[in-house]
Rosetta silent file (secondary structure, phi, psi, omega in degrees, C-alpha in Angstrom):
SEQUENCE: MAAGDDQILRGLGMAHLANPKALLGGKGGMLGEFRSFALRGNMIDMAVGIIIGAAFGRVVSSFVSDIIMPPIGLFTGHSDFSNHFINLSGHAYATLAEAKAAGAATINYGVFCNALFDFLIVAMAVFLLIRQVNRLTMPRPEPARATKECPYCFATIPAPATRCGHCTSTLKT
SCORE:     score description
SCORE:     0.000 S_00000001
   1 L     0.000  129.225 -173.619   -0.006   -0.008   -0.044 S_00000001
   2 L   -80.526  160.927  177.443    1.482    3.312   -1.070 S_00000001
   3 L   -63.208  139.377  176.490    1.585    6.431    1.140 S_00000001
   4 L    91.785   -8.909  175.103   -1.828    8.237    0.704 S_00000001
   5 L   -98.081   17.219 -179.364   -3.708    5.036   -0.056 S_00000001
   6 L   -64.278  113.682 -175.203   -4.851    4.273    3.473 S_00000001
   7 H   -64.759  -35.767 -178.783   -8.578    3.352    3.159 S_00000001
   8 H   -72.677  -42.583  174.362   -9.469    4.374    6.654 S_00000001
   9 H   -64.875  -39.752 -179.627   -7.930    7.879    6.269 S_00000001
  10 H   -64.792  -38.657  176.130   -9.601    8.148    2.832 S_00000001
  11 H   -58.506  -36.579  179.826  -12.986    7.210    4.361 S_00000001
  12 L   -82.441   -3.324 -175.844  -12.571    9.944    6.878 S_00000001
  13 L    75.738   24.940 -179.478  -11.640   12.473    4.230 S_00000001
  14 L  -131.413   37.559 -178.540   -8.129   12.784    5.603 S_00000001
  15 H   -65.263  -17.775  177.794   -6.017   10.782    3.147 S_00000001
  16 H   -71.259  -12.482  178.247   -3.642   13.683    2.707 S_00000001
  17 H   -71.630  -26.771 -177.005   -2.448   13.053    6.258 S_00000001
  18 H   -85.500   -3.181 -176.438   -0.784    9.827    5.237 S_00000001
  19 L  -104.780  114.129 -178.365    1.245   11.630    2.567 S_00000001
  20 H   -61.955  -29.075  177.192    4.501   13.093    3.800 S_00000001
  21 H   -59.960  -33.695 -177.845    4.676   15.564    0.909 S_00000001
  22 H   -66.191  -34.160  176.175    1.537   17.152    2.273 S_00000001
  23 H   -71.257  -36.574 -172.153    3.277   17.875    5.574 S_00000001
  24 H   -83.737  -17.424 -179.262    6.481   19.055    4.132 S_00000001
  25 L   149.260 -153.168 -172.460    5.445   21.767    1.739 S_00000001
  26 L    85.087 -173.319 -177.567    4.298   22.373   -1.718 S_00000001
  27 L   -62.605  -53.369 -173.301    1.174   24.205   -2.627 S_00000001
  28 L  -102.511   14.140  178.936   -1.263   22.536   -0.309 S_00000001
  29 L   -71.883  152.085 -175.372    1.231   21.464    2.274 S_00000001
  30 H   -64.110  -43.431 -177.752    0.856   22.299    5.967 S_00000001
  31 H   -65.568  -38.532  177.742    4.339   23.948    6.180 S_00000001
  32 H   -65.965  -40.633  171.599    3.605   25.892    2.978 S_00000001
  33 H   -56.818  -44.481  175.375    0.354   27.179    4.434 S_00000001
  34 H   -58.926  -47.981  179.143    2.104   28.065    7.542 S_00000001
  35 H   -58.074  -48.130 -178.761    4.852   29.857    5.692 S_00000001
  36 H   -66.084  -29.693  179.475    2.307   31.898    3.669 S_00000001
  37 H   -70.536  -50.698 -174.600    0.429   32.693    6.940 S_00000001
  38 H   -68.586  -24.939 -175.620    3.551   33.719    8.806 S_00000001
  39 L  -100.575    8.889  174.377    5.016   35.863    6.091 S_00000001
  40 L   -66.903  150.094 -174.838    1.875   37.987    5.460 S_00000001
  41 H   -60.086  -41.409 -179.002    2.532   41.668    6.026 S_00000001
  42 H   -68.101  -29.125  176.602    0.262   42.189    8.990 S_00000001
  43 H   -69.183  -42.993  176.325    1.702   39.171   10.823 S_00000001
  44 H   -64.450  -42.838  177.478    5.227   40.553   10.558 S_00000001
  45 H   -55.803  -46.728 -177.868    3.997   43.986   11.628 S_00000001
  46 H   -63.586  -41.669  179.418    2.293   42.495   14.714 S_00000001
  47 H   -64.672  -45.522  173.832    5.578   40.557   15.618 S_00000001
  48 H   -57.649  -44.638  179.133    7.571   43.770   15.407 S_00000001
  49 H   -63.173  -35.241  178.392    5.075   45.589   17.556 S_00000001
  50 H   -70.898  -37.681  178.187    5.140   42.943   20.200 S_00000001
  51 H   -61.355  -53.665 -175.615    9.071   42.926   20.225 S_00000001
  52 H   -61.908  -39.443  176.571    9.107   46.724   20.502 S_00000001
  53 H   -65.766  -36.917  176.110    6.365   46.687   23.142 S_00000001
  54 H   -63.464  -44.099  177.869    8.306   44.283   25.271 S_00000001
  55 H   -63.127  -39.676  176.438   11.377   46.455   25.054 S_00000001
  56 H   -63.785  -36.188  173.593    9.303   49.513   25.772 S_00000001
  57 H   -62.365  -40.298  176.804    7.977   47.754   28.862 S_00000001
  58 H   -68.777  -36.407  178.645   11.395   47.021   30.129 S_00000001
  59 H   -69.191  -36.042 -178.214   12.483   50.723   29.616 S_00000001
  60 H   -76.344  -37.016  174.794    9.419   52.005   31.437 S_00000001
  61 H   -59.898  -38.539  177.062    9.922   49.543   34.302 S_00000001
  62 H   -69.820  -35.527  173.848   13.478   50.737   34.639 S_00000001
  63 H   -61.542  -44.884 -177.772   12.321   54.363   34.437 S_00000001
  64 H   -69.612  -48.761 -175.139    9.793   53.823   37.262 S_00000001
  65 H   -78.799  -23.902 -175.125   12.090   51.794   39.542 S_00000001
  66 H  -104.611  -21.720  179.970   15.260   53.739   38.841 S_00000001
  67 H  -115.662  -45.604 -177.038   14.121   57.309   38.276 S_00000001
  68 H   -81.517  -45.656 -175.590   10.673   57.885   39.685 S_00000001
  69 H   -73.374  -29.377  175.469   10.588   55.711   42.827 S_00000001
  70 H   -59.624  -45.681  177.485   13.876   56.865   44.437 S_00000001
  71 H   -62.210  -38.941  173.530   12.612   60.441   44.987 S_00000001
  72 H   -60.515  -44.266  179.652    9.307   58.949   46.352 S_00000001
  73 H   -64.303  -27.886 -177.684   11.311   56.640   48.578 S_00000001
  74 H   -75.379  -28.867  172.823   13.292   59.601   49.886 S_00000001
  75 H   -76.894  -17.268  176.654   10.063   61.201   51.101 S_00000001
  76 L   -99.290   13.804  173.320    9.010   57.903   52.726 S_00000001
  77 L   112.699   41.458  171.029   12.112   57.449   54.817 S_00000001
  78 L    53.264   50.073  177.946   15.155   56.828   52.569 S_00000001
  79 L  -137.911  162.004 -179.239   14.150   53.399   51.593 S_00000001
  80 L   -70.684  124.221 -172.362   13.471   51.403   48.411 S_00000001
  81 H   -70.826  -25.521  175.420    9.827   51.764   47.742 S_00000001
  82 H   -68.659  -10.851 -179.067    9.513   48.255   46.236 S_00000001
  83 H   -97.741   14.222  178.253   10.620   46.941   49.543 S_00000001
  84 L   -89.033  133.987  179.700    7.561   48.241   51.399 S_00000001
  85 L  -158.523  164.619  175.443    5.219   45.491   52.496 S_00000001
  86 E  -112.761  124.459 -177.376    2.795   44.464   55.295 S_00000001
  87 E   -89.948  127.320 -174.522    3.773   41.293   57.089 S_00000001
  88 L  -104.404   -2.571 -167.740    0.824   39.020   57.893 S_00000001
  89 L   -91.918  -16.349 -178.365    2.789   36.141   59.526 S_00000001
  90 L    91.358  -11.790  173.656    3.553   37.840   62.936 S_00000001
  91 L   -97.497  150.784 -175.955    7.420   37.506   62.694 S_00000001
  92 L   -86.956  132.588  174.281    9.523   40.567   62.083 S_00000001
  93 L  -132.154  136.055 -178.259   11.458   40.746   58.684 S_00000001
  94 L   -75.381  -35.728 -178.807   13.695   43.676   57.678 S_00000001
  95 L  -125.988  167.672  174.919   13.262   43.258   54.024 S_00000001
  96 H   -67.294  -38.468 -177.279   10.771   41.732   51.507 S_00000001
  97 H   -62.438  -34.713 -179.203   13.407   39.350   50.326 S_00000001
  98 H   -69.333  -40.394 -177.909   13.831   37.963   53.935 S_00000001
  99 H   -70.736  -39.155  177.390   10.029   37.546   54.232 S_00000001
 100 H   -67.635  -41.305 -179.089    9.785   35.718   50.833 S_00000001
 101 H   -60.948  -39.678  179.878   12.790   33.504   51.776 S_00000001
 102 H   -74.812  -10.601 -179.430   11.007   32.569   54.996 S_00000001
 103 L    81.918   18.712 -175.345    7.746   31.894   53.152 S_00000001
 104 L   -75.844  145.172  175.248    5.861   34.546   55.144 S_00000001
 105 L   -77.584  120.129 -176.138    2.585   35.821   53.962 S_00000001
 106 E  -131.912  153.275  172.770    2.977   39.481   52.898 S_00000001
 107 E  -105.441  111.515 -178.109    1.022   42.224   51.202 S_00000001
 108 L   -90.081   68.118 -174.598    3.520   43.823   48.776 S_00000001
 109 H   -68.068  -27.885  179.099    2.059   47.244   48.315 S_00000001
 110 H   -63.839  -47.254  177.597    5.404   48.748   47.269 S_00000001
 111 H   -63.583  -37.186 -179.906    5.681   46.297   44.354 S_00000001
 112 H   -68.425  -37.572  178.377    2.140   46.918   43.443 S_00000001
 113 H   -64.520  -42.608  175.820    2.703   50.745   43.397 S_00000001
 114 H   -57.302  -49.062  178.089    5.693   50.205   41.043 S_00000001
 115 H   -63.574  -34.263  179.503    3.539   48.064   38.716 S_00000001
 116 H   -70.015  -43.174  175.567    0.740   50.721   38.865 S_00000001
 117 H   -61.864  -39.873  177.751    3.203   53.458   37.914 S_00000001
 118 H   -57.735  -45.705 -179.076    4.530   51.304   35.088 S_00000001
 119 H   -67.098  -41.131  174.442    1.077   50.866   33.759 S_00000001
 120 H   -55.706  -41.915  176.236    0.160   54.492   34.110 S_00000001
 121 H   -69.480  -38.883 -179.944    3.194   55.522   32.122 S_00000001
 122 H   -69.769  -39.052  178.250    2.683   52.949   29.387 S_00000001
 123 H   -60.685  -43.277  179.608   -1.029   53.959   29.202 S_00000001
 124 H   -64.774  -40.941  177.083   -0.094   57.628   28.911 S_00000001
 125 H   -64.615  -41.281  176.406    2.478   56.822   26.195 S_00000001
 126 H   -71.214  -34.764  175.153    0.034   54.764   24.220 S_00000001
 127 H   -61.226  -47.168 -178.139   -2.644   57.437   24.557 S_00000001
 128 H   -66.434  -36.818  178.382   -0.209   60.101   23.204 S_00000001
 129 H   -60.542  -48.016 -176.175    0.869   57.766   20.352 S_00000001
 130 H   -68.760  -38.833 -178.249   -2.771   57.002   19.316 S_00000001
 131 H   -59.906  -47.338  178.257   -3.701   60.673   19.716 S_00000001
 132 H   -65.009  -36.671  176.388   -0.890   61.617   17.363 S_00000001
 133 H   -76.874  -29.767  171.259   -1.643   59.040   14.860 S_00000001
 134 H   -71.244  -28.821  172.255   -5.370   59.987   14.814 S_00000001
 135 H   -67.749  -39.544  178.686   -4.243   63.607   14.348 S_00000001
 136 H   -74.527  -29.331 -178.278   -2.099   62.676   11.324 S_00000001
 137 L  -100.111   14.434  178.253   -4.779   60.493    9.796 S_00000001
 138 L   -61.715  142.399 -178.176   -7.761   62.811   10.275 S_00000001
 139 L   -63.303  137.940 -175.145   -9.821   63.109    7.127 S_00000001
 140 L   -75.894  149.679  176.242   -8.823   66.068    5.014 S_00000001
 141 L   -66.292  138.633 -178.943  -11.553   68.722    4.461 S_00000001
 142 L   -61.675  131.401  178.772  -13.354   68.078    1.119 S_00000001
 143 L   -64.399  159.623 -176.774  -12.039   70.445   -1.556 S_00000001
 144 L   -61.307  139.531  177.662  -14.401   73.095   -3.016 S_00000001
 145 L   -63.224  135.779  173.918  -16.677   71.559   -5.564 S_00000001
 146 L   -93.011    2.525  177.110  -15.639   72.316   -9.111 S_00000001
 147 E  -141.748  162.797  178.092  -19.168   71.842  -10.433 S_00000001
 148 E  -142.980  167.622 -176.981  -22.700   72.639   -9.494 S_00000001
 149 E  -105.966  138.030  177.080  -26.120   71.567  -10.501 S_00000001
 150 L   -74.276  136.646 -179.176  -28.487   73.930  -12.510 S_00000001
 151 L   -76.974   -8.350 -174.208  -31.619   74.359  -10.430 S_00000001
 152 L   -97.359  -45.163 -173.135  -33.771   74.445  -13.609 S_00000001
 153 L  -114.336  -10.286 -175.764  -32.525   71.546  -15.767 S_00000001
 154 L    54.092   33.742  171.587  -30.334   69.751  -13.151 S_00000001
 155 L   -84.955  155.457 -177.511  -27.498   69.487  -15.492 S_00000001
 156 E   -93.357  130.216 -176.913  -24.021   69.582  -14.116 S_00000001
 157 E  -132.986  163.611  175.336  -22.168   72.840  -14.908 S_00000001
 158 E   -60.171  145.497 -179.576  -18.940   74.506  -13.765 S_00000001
 159 L   -56.799  -46.427 -176.107  -19.100   76.171  -10.315 S_00000001
 160 L   -77.612   -2.172 -179.252  -18.271   79.694  -11.477 S_00000001
 161 L   -59.502  139.702  173.792  -20.855   79.707  -14.339 S_00000001
 162 L  -108.087   -1.754  178.811  -23.454   82.348  -14.226 S_00000001
 163 E  -144.048  135.665 -178.105  -25.530   80.889  -17.093 S_00000001
 164 L   -74.019  135.026  178.526  -26.414   77.179  -17.743 S_00000001
 165 L   -78.511  -16.269  178.007  -24.952   75.822  -20.913 S_00000001
 166 L   -92.960  -47.654 -173.767  -27.875   73.452  -21.361 S_00000001
 167 L  -110.582   -0.252 -177.232  -30.976   75.384  -20.689 S_00000001
 168 L    54.759   25.671  176.420  -29.411   78.970  -20.920 S_00000001
 169 L   -78.193  147.048  176.862  -31.075   79.928  -17.642 S_00000001
 170 E   -81.700  132.420 -176.791  -29.407   82.783  -15.666 S_00000001
 171 L  -105.930  142.590  174.723  -28.019   81.444  -12.393 S_00000001
 172 L   -72.914  141.855 -176.293  -27.705   83.285   -9.011 S_00000001
 173 L   -93.008    0.000    0.000  -24.100   83.523   -7.904 S_00000001
């Protein structure tokens, strides 16, 4: 029995699955279909957007933790803001790392605030980007019409005309 002649697969309408050529490429092959799907323009644009978005997220996280949070930490007692937590276990821990190492239950509100600031900065950046794109892609005002319609014979005539060329009616300007 040759590949592709399996009676069971043919009966189920899946005889092409027994054919290795169908999987490896060609016009109807699975890899060929995947290649055409993956190389479409919008798929590549989406991949580039995801990569740039991930890099942008890392930059924003660094901006928040290294630039924004130290001055805020200065006002809260010269400490790293991401190290603020509420200990629920009853034992005293100096840092969040010690509490996590001990397996203590904690509410990490400092880490949450960092994530919240990250989100707000990314949301503001995306808002400003979309606002700018919308401003650039706003519909242009429609140009002045070059023609008008005669109110008497309904023929199309040039806009500056004072007399209709079809019915010779005098037009109001």
